[in-house]
C-alpha positions in Angstrom: 11.9 -90.6 0.5 13.7 -91.0 -2.8 16.2 -88.7 -4.4 13.7 -87.5 -7.1 11.1 -86.8 -4.5 13.5 -84.7 -2.4 14.5 -82.7 -5.5 10.9 -82.2 -6.5 10.0 -81.0 -3.0 12.9 -78.6 -2.8 12.3 -77.2 -6.2 8.6 -76.7 -5.5 9.3 -74.9 -2.3 11.9 -72.7 -4.0 9.5 -71.8 -6.8 6.7 -71.1 -4.4 8.9 -68.8 -2.3 10.2 -67.0 -5.3 6.7 -66.5 -6.8 5.4 -65.3 -3.5 8.3 -62.8 -3.1 7.7 -61.4 -6.6 4.0 -61.0 -6.1 4.5 -59.4 -2.7 6.9 -56.8 -4.2 4.5 -56.0 -7.0 1.6 -55.5 -4.5 3.8 -53.3 -2.3 4.8 -51.2 -5.3 1.2 -50.9 -6.5 0.1 -49.8 -3.0 2.8 -47.1 -2.8 2.0 -45.8 -6.2 -1.7 -45.6 -5.4 -0.8 -43.9 -2.1 1.2 -41.2 -4.0 -1.7 -40.7 -6.4 -4.2 -40.2 -3.6 -1.9 -37.8 -1.7 -1.3 -35.8 -4.9 -5.0 -35.6 -5.6 -5.8 -34.4 -2.0 -3.0 -31.7 -2.2 -4.3 -30.5 -5.6 -7.9 -30.4 -4.3 -6.9 -28.4 -1.2 -4.9 -26.0 -3.2 -7.8 -25.4 -5.6 -10.1 -25.0 -2.6 -7.7 -22.4 -1.1 -7.4 -20.4 -4.3 -11.2 -20.5 -4.8 -11.7 -19.2 -1.3 -9.1 -16.4 -1.8 -10.7 -15.4 -5.1 -14.2 -15.0 -3.6 -13.1 -13.8 -0.1 -13.4 -10.0 -0.6 -16.6 -10.0 -2.6 -18.5 -12.7 -0.7 -17.6 -12.2 3.0 -16.3 -8.6 3.2 -14.3 -7.3 6.1 -13.9 -10.5 8.2 -12.4 -12.6 5.5 -10.1 -9.8 4.4 -8.7 -9.8 7.9 -8.1 -13.5 7.6 -6.5 -13.6 4.2 -4.4 -10.4 4.6 -3.5 -10.6 8.3 0.0 -8.9 8.6 1.5 -11.4 11.0 3.3 -14.3 9.3 2.3 -16.5 12.2 -1.4 -15.8 12.4 -3.3 -16.7 15.7 -6.0 -19.2 15.6 -8.6 -16.4 15.5 -8.1 -12.9 14.2 -10.2 -9.9 14.9 -9.8 -6.1 14.8 -9.2 -6.1 18.6 -6.0 -8.0 18.1 -4.4 -5.1 16.1 -1.5 -3.7 18.1 -2.2 0.0 18.4 -2.1 2.6 21.2 -5.6 3.6 20.1 -6.9 0.0 19.7 -9.9 0.9 22.0 -11.2 3.2 19.4 -10.9 0.7 16.5 -14.1 -0.8 15.1 -14.6 -4.3 16.5 -15.2 -7.4 14.4 -16.1 -10.9 15.2 -13.4 -13.6 15.2 -12.8 -15.4 11.9 -11.0 -18.7 11.1 -7.3 -18.8 10.5 -6.5 -18.5 6.8 -5.6 -21.7 4.9 -2.3 -20.2 3.8 -0.3 -17.0 4.2 -0.7 -14.3 1.6 2.0 -14.2 -1.1 5.0 -11.9 -0.2 5.1 -8.5 -1.7 7.2 -8.6 -4.9 9.8 -5.9 -5.3 11.1 -4.8 -8.7 14.6 -5.0 -7.1 16.2 -8.3 -6.3 17.9 -6.8 -3.2 15.8 -4.4 -1.2 17.5 -2.1 1.3 16.4 -2.1 4.9 13.5 0.1 5.8 14.7 3.7 6.6 14.1 5.5 9.8 11.8 8.5 9.7 13.8 11.6 9.0 11.3 14.0 10.7 10.6 12.4 14.1 14.0 10.8 14.7 16.3 13.4 13.2 19.1 12.8 10.7 19.6 9.3 9.5 23.0 7.7 9.6 24.6 7.2 6.2 23.8 3.9 4.5 25.2 1.9 1.6 24.9 3.4 -1.9 21.6 2.6 -3.5 21.3 1.5 -7.2 19.4 3.6 -9.8 15.6 3.4 -9.5 12.9 2.6 -12.0 10.2 4.5 -13.9 6.7 4.8 -12.4 4.7 1.7 -12.9 0.9 1.8 -13.5 -1.3 -1.3 -13.4 -4.9 -2.3 -13.1 -5.5 -5.1 -10.6 -8.2 -7.1 -8.8 -8.3 -8.9 -5.4 -11.4 -10.9 -5.1 -14.2 -8.6 -6.4 -12.3 -5.4 -5.6 -10.9 -3.6 -8.7 -8.3 -0.9 -8.4 -5.5 1.1 -10.2 -2.1 0.8 -8.7 0.7 3.3 -9.2 4.1 2.4 -7.8 6.7 5.2 -7.5 10.4 4.4 -6.9 11.7 7.4 -4.9 15.3 6.5 -5.6 14.9 7.2 -9.3 16.1 10.8 -9.7 13.6 11.5 -12.4 10.6 10.5 -10.3 8.8 13.3 -8.5 5.5 13.9 -6.9 4.0 17.3 -6.3 0.7 19.1 -5.6 -1.3 20.9 -8.3 -3.7 23.6 -7.2 -6.9 24.7 -8.9 -6.4 27.6 -11.4 -2.6 27.4 -10.9 -2.9 29.1 -7.6 0.3 29.5 -5.5 -1.5 29.2 -2.1 -4.1 26.6 -1.1 -7.6 27.6 -0.1 -7.8 28.7 3.5 -9.5 31.3 5.6 -7.2 34.0 4.2 -6.6 32.7 0.6 -9.0 31.5 -2.1 -8.0 30.1 -5.4 -11.3 28.5 -6.3 -11.9 25.1 -7.8 -11.3 23.6 -11.2 -12.5 20.6 -13.3 -10.2 17.6 -13.1 -9.3 17.5 -16.9 -8.0 21.1 -16.6 -5.7 20.1 -13.8 -4.5 17.1 -15.7 -3.8 19.1 -18.9 -1.8 21.7 -17.1 0.2 19.3 -15.0 1.3 17.1 -17.9 2.2 14.3 -15.5 2.6 10.5 -15.8 -0.1 10.1 -13.2 -2.7 12.6 -11.8 -4.9 11.7 -8.9 -7.2 13.5 -6.5 -5.4 14.9 -3.4 -6.7 15.7 0.1 -10.1 16.8 1.4 -11.5 20.3 1.3 -14.5 21.8 3.0 -17.9 22.0 1.3 -18.5 25.6 2.0 -17.9 28.6 -0.2 -14.2 28.8 0.8 -13.4 25.2 -0.1 -10.6 25.2 2.5 -8.0 22.5 2.0 -7.5 20.1 5.0 -4.3 20.4 7.0 -0.9 22.0 6.2 0.4 21.7 2.7 4.0 21.9 1.3 4.9 21.2 -2.4 8.3 21.5 -4.1 9.8 22.8 -0.8 7.3 25.7 -0.9 4.6 26.3 1.8 1.1 26.4 0.3 -0.9 26.4 3.5 0.3 26.4 7.1 -1.1 26.9 10.7 1.1 26.1 13.7 -2.0 24.9 15.5 -2.6 22.1 12.9 -2.9 18.6 14.5 -5.5 16.9 12.4 -5.3 13.6 10.5 -2.2 11.9 9.2 0.6 13.5 7.1 2.7 12.1 4.3 6.1 13.8 4.2 8.8 13.4 1.6 12.3 14.7 2.3 15.9 13.8 1.7 18.3 11.5 3.5 22.1 11.1 3.1 23.1 7.7 1.6 26.6 6.3 1.0 29.2 8.5 -0.6 27.3 11.6 0.7 24.6 11.1 -1.9 21.1 12.5 -1.1 18.0 10.5 -1.9 14.3 11.0 -1.5 12.6 9.3 1.4 9.2 9.3 3.0 7.6 9.2 6.4 4.0 9.1 7.7 3.0 10.9 11.0 -0.3 10.9 12.8 -0.2 14.2 14.7 -2.3 13.4 17.8 -0.5 10.2 18.6 3.0 10.7 17.3 3.6 14.5 17.6 4.0 17.4 15.2 5.1 16.6 11.7 8.4 18.2 10.7 6.9 20.3 7.9 10.0 22.4 7.7 12.0 19.3 6.6 9.5 18.3 3.9 9.9 18.6 0.1 6.3 17.5 -0.1 3.8 17.3 2.7 0.1 16.5 2.5 -2.4 15.8 5.3 -5.3 13.4 4.9 -6.5 10.3 6.6 -7.5 8.3 8.5 -4.4 6.2 9.0 -4.8 2.7 7.6 -1.4 1.0 8.2 1.2 1.8 10.8 4.6 0.2 10.9 3.3 -2.9 9.1 0.2 -3.3 11.3 -3.5 -2.4 10.4 -4.2 0.7 12.4 -7.7 2.2 12.3 -8.7 4.9 14.9 -10.3 7.7 12.9 -12.0 9.4 15.8 -8.7 9.8 17.5 -7.4 11.7 14.5 -10.3 14.1 14.5 -12.5 12.6 11.8 -16.2 12.9 12.4 -17.7 13.0 8.8 -19.9 9.8 8.4 -19.3 10.0 4.7 -15.7 9.2 5.3 -16.0 6.8 8.2 -19.0 4.5 7.4 -20.1 2.2 4.7 -18.5 1.4 1.4 -17.2 4.2 -0.9 -14.9 4.6 -3.9 -11.7 5.5 -2.1 -8.0 6.3 -2.8 -5.0 5.9 -0.6 -1.2 6.4 -0.5 1.2 4.1 1.1 5.0 3.8 1.8 6.4 0.5 0.7 7.7 -2.2 3.0 11.2 -1.6 1.6 10.9 2.2 2.4 11.8 3.2 -1.2 8.5 3.1 -2.9 5.2 5.0 -2.8 1.9 3.3 -3.6 -0.9 5.3 -5.0 -4.1 3.2 -5.2 -7.4 4.2 -6.6 -10.2 1.7 -5.8 -12.8 1.4 -8.5 -14.9 -0.9 -6.4 -16.5 0.7 -3.3 -14.8 -0.5 -0.1 -15.0 0.1 3.6 -12.1 1.7 5.5 -11.2 -1.6 7.0 -11.1 -3.3 3.6 -9.0 -0.5 2.3 -6.6 -0.9 5.1 -6.1 -4.7 4.5 -5.8 -4.2 0.8 -3.2 -1.5 1.1 -1.2 -3.8 3.4 -1.6 -6.7 0.9 -0.3 -4.4 -1.9 2.9 -3.8 -0.1 2.4 -0.8 2.2 4.3 -0.5 5.5 2.4 2.7 6.3 -0.7 4.0 4.5 -3.4 6.6 4.8 -6.7 7.3 3.1 -7.0 10.2 0.6 -10.1 12.0 -0.7 -12.6 9.9 -2.6 -16.2 9.6 -3.4 -17.3 12.5 -5.7 -13.7 13.7 -5.7 -12.2 10.5 -7.1 -10.1 11.3 -10.1 -7.4 9.5 -12.1 -5.4 10.2 -15.3 -2.6 8.3 -16.9 -0.2 10.2 -19.1 -2.8 12.8 -20.0 -5.7 10.3 -20.5 -8.5 10.8 -17.9 -9.6 7.4 -16.7 -11.9 8.6 -13.8 -13.4 12.0 -14.1 -14.9 13.3 -10.8 -18.3 14.9 -11.0 -17.3 17.9 -9.0 -14.5 20.4 -9.3 -11.4 20.0 -7.1 -9.1 22.3 -5.2 -6.0 20.1 -5.4 -4.4 17.0 -7.1 -1.3 14.9 -6.7 0.8 14.9 -9.9 3.6 12.3 -10.5 6.4 12.7 -13.0 9.0 10.2 -14.4 11.5 9.9 -17.2 8.8 9.5 -19.8 6.6 12.4 -18.5 9.4 14.6 -17.1 9.0 17.2 -14.4 9.0 20.8 -15.5 12.2 22.8 -15.2 10.8 24.9 -12.4 10.3 21.8 -10.2 13.8 20.4 -11.0 15.4 23.7 -10.1 13.5 23.8 -6.8 14.6 20.2 -6.1 18.2 21.2 -6.6 17.9 24.0 -4.1 16.1 21.8 -1.6 18.8 19.1 -2.0 21.4 21.8 -1.3 19.8 22.8 2.0 17.0 25.2 1.1 14.0 24.4 3.4 10.4 25.7 3.6 9.9 28.8 5.7 6.8 28.3 7.9 4.9 31.6 8.1 2.1 32.4 10.5 -0.6 31.8 8.0 -3.9 30.1 8.8 
């Protein structure tokens, strides 16, 4: 073989190898690019499918899918049913068929504070709470209209650590004592209760009997004053608001929720506000439904869908959630929705033909029947009356409700 032939052969082999390497690299790069595009398309498709499922879950499939999407546990089991709820009364809870595990966990509850304090211990059941670090100034009452799936609702969020935020009970006809076997203050149309209260928010309160006496359910304390009391009371669930010592010997409002027949007697004598309703919906971050164990028998409360309202204590322990459901829901749906909206503990309030709501004097939902009691919320823009603030100062200084032998 001559020199020219050798050079030609070597050059041809070099060019061939170089061209092959270049083409190979180009093909590899193209394959990788296509792979990334396919993966991205699949991820987007799955995300869209998940969001579409979440958007239609409540309205299309009802209770079962609500359990799947709003299961409290961050590590959900492969199947979820009402029977898996941890509760001493789980045997009384309504059963439900198992449903698939959700595609993704629900979004975390968003607090208005970047640093949320740890959840406080109940001041009633466990006694005085040890002093904690000083807490920053709170925020005014927030009021929003929301929707989860097909369920529409109004959501009021109350920061208990804002010194201008208060919640109290308004009675029909400005009565000083709630309706009972020994006292009768009548009923009143909702707009009249709203006008007199002049609050940021006014909502229906607790249940009352349908007879001529219109007796209010459970014991009732407002502004540190007893409005109804019986020492034999052990019905339903009680929301209690009192005070706790924070850092630098500062006193701040705090809340607890007690179900009498399973947790013992509420400490009404320690409450600035105390209202009994039910059934319990959420207990210590878990869905908790055992209405018969609390003494509830009325089918209008227990069965089917209804326009309902509820109150919850936030996961951070410093907020109250008042929620008015415009769309009729079952008790189980209400429980999962209250948890999804940020409640660590929650209970059902009156509803149906008693459902009422007003925002800064404007009536948004006017109940068809007259009421015996409402909850009125004040903040810096709709300030509490001087009477209430004076009573709060006395309560903060140690004045406590005197529990008489009324029934």
